[in-house]
N, C-alpha and C positions, 0 to 999 in steps of 0.2 A: 334055156340057153339065150344069150344076149345076141340080138340081130347085129350082123356086121355093119359097121359104120354109124353105129349108135352109141352115143356116150351118156353115163350118168354120173352126175356129180351130186354128193350129199354133203350137208352141211353137218359138221362133227366139232362137238365141244367135249373137252376133257376136264373135269374139276375133281379136286381133292377136297374132302369136307371133313375137318377136324377141329375141335374146341369151339364149336358154334360158329365157324368161318368157313368160307369158300376160297379155294385157292386154283388158279387156271393152272392145267397141265399143259405140257408140250409133249410128253411121251410117257407110256406105261409100258413095262415089259419086264419078265423075269421077276427079279427081286428087287426092283427100283422103280421109283417114279420121278419124273424130271419135271420141275416147276417150269412155267413159261418164263418168269424171271425170278431171280434170287430174291428171297422174302423170308422173314423168320415164320416158322410155323410151330403153333403150341403142341406139344406131345399129347397122346392119348388116343382114345378109340377113332377109327378113321375109316372111311369109305371112299371109293372112286366111284364118280358118276359119268356115265358116257350118255350124250345126247346126239342121237342121230337123227337128222331130218325131224326133230321135236319130239321123238320117242327116248325117254330116258331110262336108263338101267343102272342099278347101283349094286357095287360089288364091296363086300366088308374086305378090309385088308388087316384088321385087328388093331392092335396098339401100334402106333409108332413113337420114336423117340422125339424130342423136342429138337427143331431144327434152327440153327442160328441165323440162316440167311446168306451165309458166306457164299454158298453155291446153290445150283439150282437141283442137284441130285439129292434123293431121300432113299437110302437103303431100308428096306423093309425087313422086319425080324423074321416073318414067317411067309408061306407063299401067298401071293396076291389073289389067288383064286379062293373065293368064299362063297356064300349065299348070294345068288344074284336076286335082285328085285326090280320089277319093271312097272313104270308109271304109265 
C-alpha cells in the first residue's frame, strides 16, 4: 500500500525498434503505436522497448508495414502482446 501524501514519479521511455533504428514513441495501446513525432519507419520485424526507471523490457510486435512518416500513427497487423524480454 502506498502511504498517504507520498508521491512517486517514474522516468518512462517508450521506443520502437525496427530496421536497425530506434524511434521514440508517445503512446502504445491496442493495435497501434504512436510515434512521438511523424517520421518514416522502415517496415519489418519490430519490437517495443519500455524503460522505466532504467529497467528495460522488450515486447515483440511482429512485422510492421513501412511507414511514410505523414502521420504519427502506425497500425499493427497483429496483437502487440508478444514475448517480453527484460534487461
